N, C-alpha and C positions, 0 to 999 in steps of 0.2 A: 504493499499502498500506498510503503513509505516513495521507490518513483523514485530516487536519485536529493529527493526536500530532507529538511533533516523534521523531526520530530518536532515537537515544540509541547509538555507536556502543563500541566493547569488544573490541579489539584484545589475542587468543592470544601465552602466547609459549608450545609448545609441541617447544621445539627439546632433540633428543635429547646438541647439544655443552651439558654443566654447564648439563645439569633443576632443580638446586638455586634456578639463578635463575626456574624457570616454575612461567605461573601458574597459579592454586588454582585450576583449572580449578572447583571443584565447588565456590568461595565468588557464583566467576561465572555460575550457569551460576545461584545460589539469585538472588541479587539477579535478576536479565529477569528472574526467574517474580515478583518478585517489585516489580515498575512495576509502578506501575495502566494497564495495560492500553489506560485509554480519556485515556492523554497521552503515554505515547511508543510506541516502535514501538522493542526494543533493533537490530540490529545486528549477526553476526559479523567478525570478520575472522582468521580463519586463519594463523597462524604458515604461511609462505610452504612452507615441512620441508615439512609432513603437507596445503598444501591441493589433494594428492592425490591424498593420499587416504579414501576410501568414507568418508563423515559419520555420525558417533558415536552414532547412538540417541536422547543427551541432548540430539545438538541441532534437531532433530527436527521441535521447536516453534517454532523461532527463522528467524527473516532472518539468510542467512548467505552476504557476499558476495566468495569466492572468489577473482575477475578483480583482484576487488584485491590481495588477496596478489604478484600479481607487476606491475603496473600501478602505477605511481609518482604517473601523473599520477591516473590512476581514485582512487586513494589516500586521498591531498590532493584532490582534491574531493570527495569522498565525506566524510574531516575536514573541511572547509570547511564542507561540506552541515549537519555532525550539529549539533544541541541543544550533545551537551556529549561527546568523547572520550573514553576509561578504559584501562586494559591497566596493563603493568608494563614497571619501567623494560627498555625496547628501545631496538635503532633506529630500526626501522619511524618508532613511538612517535614518536620522539623527532623524526623532522622535522617532526613538525607544530611539534612544538613554536616547529618557527624560522618560524612563520606564525602571523604576529597576526591570524589571520582565522579563527582554527580555541580551538575552547575541554576543555580538556584534565585528565584529572586521572593524572598519571604514580605506581601507587604501588609497593612494594619495593624502593627506589633501590640500599637497599644489602643485601646479603647476603655476613655474614662470610665465610662460609668460600670463598666466588668470590675470588681474588685481584688483578680489575678488576670488583667491587664492594665490594672494604670500605672502610671509612672513609677511611685513611688513603692508598689510591690515592688517593681522590677525593676529600677535601683538594687532594693533589697538584696532581690538574686545575682545581682553585681553584672546586667547588665549598663552599659551607657549610653543613658539615654539619646538617643540621634547617632550612636555608635553601630561599630560589627562585634562578631560576635571573633577572642581574641585569636579561634585555632584557626577560622573558616578560609578559606584560597583566598583570592579576588577577584574569583570568578564563585562565589557564593555570598547574597548584600543582601543585607537587613532593609526593607524600606520602612523612616516610619509615616510616612504614610499614607492616606484609607487611601483602599483600592476600586479606583476612577481609573476614565477606561482614558484618559489627559494621561495619567502618573502611571498607567500600565505600561501605555505603546510608549513612554522618556522612559522607560530606566531600564525597557529592551531595547531600542534602539542601544542605548548608554553599555552593556550588555555583551549586546552581538560586536559594537565596534570590536568593543574589549578583546576579545575573544578571536577575532578577525585579524584584528591586530601585534594578538602573539604568536598569531600561524606564521604572521610575516613575517617577524624575526625570530 
C-alpha cells in the first residue's frame, strides 16, 4: 500500500475518561487530507477503547490499523516503520518516545483542566515546561501547543525538513 510513499502514523486519543485530553480528530483528519498523497500515506491508530467500535465514516478514505491498538509489539513495529509518528499526550504514544528508532511529535502536553496534565504536576514530574525529554533524539519532540491543524502541519513540515537535512549530510 505504501507504493514508495512514506508512512505517517497518527495515534488518536478518544477516551471517555478525561475527554479534554482527547485528540482534535477534525484537525487530524484535515491534516491527513492535506498531506501530499504522492509522498505520504497517513495511517490512523485508534484509541484502544474505540478500536472495536464501528469505524466512523470520516476514516473511510484512510488506512486504519486496529490491531496496533491492542498489540504492543505490533504498535512498536509500526512506530519504528513510520517516517513520522504524531499524536497527543497519551501513554501509548509516550512508549514511542522510549524507542530511539522512532520519530515523533507529541502535541497537547498540557491540559490545564486535567489534574494529571497541569503545568504544576508536569514540573513536579521533572518536565521542563516548553522543553524536551532529556533522552529524546533530535527527531522526537514534545510540542507544547494544542493539536490544531495549523500547528500539526507547521511542526510536521519542520520535522520532515530536519529529517531530510540529516539524510543529506
